N, C-alpha and C positions, 0 to 999 in steps of 0.2 A: 842495754849499755846508755853512762848517761845522753846526753845531745853534747852534739860536738860537729864539727866542718864537713865534716866528713859520712858520708852514705854511702849501702848498698842495694844497689837498686839487679832486680832481680825477673826473670820472663822474659825477657829482652828477645826480639828477635835472634832464631839463630845464625846469621849471618852480621850478627849485630859491631861495627870496628869501632878506632877510638876517634874515628871520626863521623859518622853517627851517635850516635852516640853524646857526641861533642853537642852537634847542629842538632839534636834532641831540646838536651837540659839546661844549652843555654838562652831558651826561650824563659826561664825559669829561676836563674840566675847566675855568677857570675865561678865563673870553673877554672881553677887554681893546676886542677891538675885529672886526670883520669884512664883509667887503669882496666881493662879490659879482659874479665876474666874465661880459664875456659867455658866452653859448654858442659852443660852437664843435661843428664834428661835428654838432651833435642831445643832448649833454650840457654840464652846467652845470659851473661850481671858483665856489669862492674863493680868498682870504686874509684866513687869522686868527692872529688873537695872542692867546696867552694869558699871564700872569701870569707866567708862567720857563720859561726849558729846559727844564726839568726833565719835566713838563707836556707841551708842544709834540714832545720825545723821545719817548714814552710814548706820547703817538700814532704815530707813522710808524714806531715800531718798534712796535707790539701791530693798530696798522690798515689801514697803506698791505699791500692786497690783498686784505682780508676785509670782510667786510661790518658793517652801524655800525649800532646800535642802529636800526632806526625807518625804515631800504632795503634795500632788496633782491637788487641787486649787490657787490661788491666797490670800494671808494674805492681813490682813486691819494691817498698822503699824505708831501709831503717837505715837505725847511724851502724855504725864501723869506725876501725882503728886509721891511719891517713891512708892513700899510696905511694907502692916505688916508682919510685918513675921520672923521665923528666915532663918538668911542669910544663901549662898550655902558654903559646905568648901574654905578657901582660900576669901572668900568675909573680908569687915571691922568689926572689934573689935569692933566700937562703933559706935554709930550715926554719933557722929562730923570727923570723924576721917576719913578721905579720903582713896577711896578704895585702895587696891596696887594686883595687880591681877600676880595672882600664873608661878614661873619660869615654858617656855614651853621649851622642842629639839626648837623650832622657834625661840622663842626670845633670850637662851641665846647664848650670844655672844657675844665676844670679845671685845671692844674700839680700834680703830685705831689712840685712842688720848691720849692722857692722863690726868688722872683726875687732876681737878685748873678751873685757873680760861682764857684759849685761850690762847695767846702766852705768853709765860713769865717758868719765874723758879718756881713759887710755886704755889698755888692754891691763885684765886685771885680776885681781879675787874678789873679785863681787859689788854691793850699790858702792857708787865714789869713787871707784874706779885706781884702788890704791891695792899692789900688791898686798898679799897678806891672809890674815883672816874673814870670815866674814858669810856673807852670800857669794858663794863664788862658785863654777865647776866642781861637779865631783871630778871621783877617777872612772879611770873601765870608758863602757862606749854605751852610745845610746841599743846597741840589739841588746847590750848583754844586760845592759836594766829592764825592755820589752821579757827576754826568759825570763826572770829570774819573777817578775811576777804574771809569767806563765806557771812556772816549774811553783809558786809558791800559796798560789788561787788567788791572786790576789784582782782580775777579773774577777765579775760579775759572774755568775753560772747562768748559762746560758738555755734553755727550752729548747733547743734538735731538730721535735717534732716543731718551733715557733718558725722554725728557716723558711725565708724565699728567698730561692736564689733570681737574682738576675741580670739580668744578658743585656752587654750597649755595644750598641752601632755608632758609626760614625765621629767615633770620640776622632782629637786635630795627633799631629802625626806626635804635640806634643808628652803628653798626655803620661799619668805617671799614679803608681798603685796610691802618690799622697795626694796624686790631681779624687779621686774617685769617693776618697774621703771627705774630700772637698764638696765634692757634686749633693752627695749623701747624708753626711750631720747632720744639715738645716733640718732634714723632713725628719727627724728622732729621729731617723735609724743607730737602732741597739748594731758594732762591727764587730768583732774579733780581726784583733792585730791581724791576726789571715784570710783577713776578708775577705780582700778586697786583692784582686787580680788584669791590671793590664799588662795586655797581651802585644811583647816585641818582639820586636825584625834587627835577627842579627850588631844592626849596625843602631841597636835600643834607641831606638825610635817607633813609636807604638802603631798597631796593624789598623789600631781602628776597634780594636776588640777592650773591650773588659767586661770582670766577674765581679758580682757584687754578692757578700751572704747577710742577706738582713736578715735576723732576728724575733723578725716583731713585719705580719703580716697585714693591718693598716694601715704602719707606714710604712714600709716598701708598695703596695698599693697606691698609694698615694703619690712614693717620687714618680714612679708610671703614671697617675694624670698629669699631671703638671711635667714634667721633662720629656713621656715620650711623639716625637712630634714637634719638635721645638726645632724651625731653624735657624740656619747656620750664618752666616758671616758670606762660607761659599757655595752658598743656596742649599749645598748637603741639607739630612734631615737625621736631628740623632734619635736612636731606637730607644729604647727603652721594656723591656721585660719579660715575664717569667720563660726562664729557661724552662723553655723542652725536654719532656724524660729527665725532671726533676729525680736524684736519690731519694729515697728512703733516711726521709730524718732530717734529710739536709747537710748543710755544715761544711762542704764541697763541691767544689766542680769537677766532672769532668775530663779533667785538661782542659779546657776549651771543647770538649768534643759533643754537640748533639748528636 
């Protein structure tokens, strides 16, 4: 099935209900709607709609066959059709309207750039600030662009045998996935778009833990040597180390479970 904003997850505990499924998967994206399916062969399943295709793709690529946080057995995750039933609070108001994620402590950040169309005095279409043609913003969303790049093989092909999965602890509460990129790309760490994850609590703040998949063992070791044991302003210490029990070939962390 083509990638979509909706996934089917299976091999869940038999007693899974909407509340428990929502609690588990809120850590991995903004949920619009959850529909729990009838128990089959003693295992639970659910259809989950997220706010965009990128979040759903991340779950399918990273959690399928792995153990999600809060569970004890690997799950199955694949794309599906949208569920029916009521939406979760903060989800879409109409079927045709695009979903808007609820603002969280980690998501509310001031932008370093003024609003508008790039280099120019006012919002507009490109260099010079005037509306119209030129080098202006394209259509669609950045999530759609990244998904197109993944589907068309635009990113460099990574050797999964070279992947080292890093476990980071001691991160500040406002840490995001983007911040993890900023931390590790200066070490020339090859990281795929779905190769970082800052673990979040229900209010959107970071739990202090993050994971990074680095497709170069030497670059990963350089990052560990530089960052592990770094003293923080609040007296804590940053820890960066190779994830224990790394799966064969790397490429995904087991839902944050060691």
